[in-house]
N, C-alpha and C positions, 0 to 999 in steps of 0.2 A: 111837083107835086102831081099826083094823078087827079084827073078831073072828077072821079066818082068818089072821092074821099078827101076828107081834110087832113090825113095822115100823110107825111112825107113819103116818098118812094123808098127812102133807105133810113135806117136808124141814125146814120151819121148826120143826116141833114137836120136833125132836131136841135143839135147844139148841146144836148142834156150832158155831153161828156166832156165839155170844154173845162179845164181846170181841175177836174177830179181825178184823184189817183185811183187806180185799180184797187179792187178789195183782195186782200191776201186770202188764202185758202187756210181757214182755221180749223179744219177737220184734223183729228188726230191721226199720227201715222200708223200704218199697219205694223205688225211686228217685223215682217220682211223688209219693210221700207225703212224702219228704224235701224235694223242691222246694216243695210246697205249705207245709210247715212253715217253711221258711226264708222264703217270701213273706209268710207270716202274722206272722213275727217283726219285720218290718221295717215301719215306718210308711209310708204311701203319700206323705206331704206334709212330708218334713223328718226331722229326728232325733227320736228318741222322748223323751218326758217322762214323768217318773214320774207314776203315777195318783193322783188325789185321796185314794183310799181307802187308800194307802200311807203317808199322813202319821201321825206319832206321834200327833198330836192326835185323829185319827179313831180310831185304835187305843185310845186311853185312853178315849174316849167309848164305844166298843163294849164295853170291858172293864167298865166300871162301870154301863153303861146309861144314861148322861146323854145329853142332846141333842147332835147334832154341832155342832162350832164353826161359829158364822156367819161373815158377811164383816166383822163389826166395826161394822155400821151402828148408828146411834143411834136410828133410827125404829122398830125392832123388826120390820122386815120381813125375810122369809127371803133376799131377793136372787136369788130363782129366776126372776123375771120373771112370777110369777103373783100380783101384788099385786092386792088388791081395788080395784075402782073403782066408787063410788056414783054414780048419775045421778038425775035427776028425773022419768025417764020411767016 
């Protein structure tokens, strides 16, 4: 705290923000913003598909800190196209 005032040096020092969520912006969207939002909500190439991150298996893995479920391969590879390749060079 500064010596000349009873107010803290920063707003963070007050602790008034502890445990309080931020307030959402409740102002209505401008017409240009509404058009942009609608364009972003529609996929460019066909119908929308659920995200992989929304799968119940992924949520369970995140909740207990376990690895994400794999593609079920038996070779132990992640299936991400980044498999190791060893050469004699």
